[in-house]
N, C-alpha and C positions, 0 to 999 in steps of 0.2 A: 159892927158886923165889918168881918175882915173879908173884903175882896180877893178870892184866892182863887189859883185854876182854876179848879173844878165853880167858883161860881162863875165865871166869864164862859166855861164850856158850855155851860147849860142855860144862856141866855136864849130868847126866842131869838134870834138873828132873821136877817130878810137877808134870803135867799135870793140869789139871780142865779137860773140853771137855762144851761143852753148846748148848741150842738155846733161843731165847726169842723174843716178838717184838718190834717196833719200834712207835715212835708210832701209826705205819699199819695197823699187826695184821700187818704183814709177817716171818715168820719170819729171822732172821738167827744165825750159830755164832760161840760163844767162847770161848777159852781163857784161860785162869787159871792160876798158876801158884803151888801151895799154899804156897809158902818166901817169896812179894814179895807179901803181902796189895794191896798199889797196884795190881798187875800186870792187864789185862787187855786183852787182843784181841779186836775183832770184823770178821767178813767175810762175807759172802753166803752162802759154802758151806762143808763142813767141811774140802773139800781146800784152798779157798783159806786158810783161818786157818792149817792147820796149815805150808803153804808159807809164808808169811808174818811168824805169828807173831815170828820173832828179829828181825823190823827193827825193830819196837815194842822187846822188850826189848834190843837196844842202846841204845839211848834211854833208857831206863827207868835200864839199870846206868851209861850214862855220866852221867847225874844224879845216881845215888847216889853216882859215884866224886868227882865237884865238891864235890858236900856234904858227905867224906867221911863216911858213911851207912856203918853195920857191914853189909856184904852176906854173909848168908845162905847158907848152901849147903847142897843137899837130904842130909837125916841128922839136920842138927845139933840138937839139945835145943831144943825150942823151947816147953817147960813155961814157961818164966819170961820167956817174951816178952811186954812188954809192948803189945798192942796197938792198944789204945784211944791211947797216945802215937804209935806208927805211923802211926795209920788215923782220925784226928780226925772 
């Protein structure tokens, strides 16, 4: 089975959601994906973040495909991953 962009977009990613303050002290909501440490999507509301994070995920995955990066999947064993080389 060919694992294309649609395949990865529809995996059951481990989402990490939270809220923080921007540089002006205004709250924003973010979504990170545990399996892709470089991924973070920010929006003004939790609803907007949940609704729209996949557009950023699509761009992230396209870059990973172009660079021939290994794309982890939810549930992959990550103990031997060298996170410092992935996220310098």
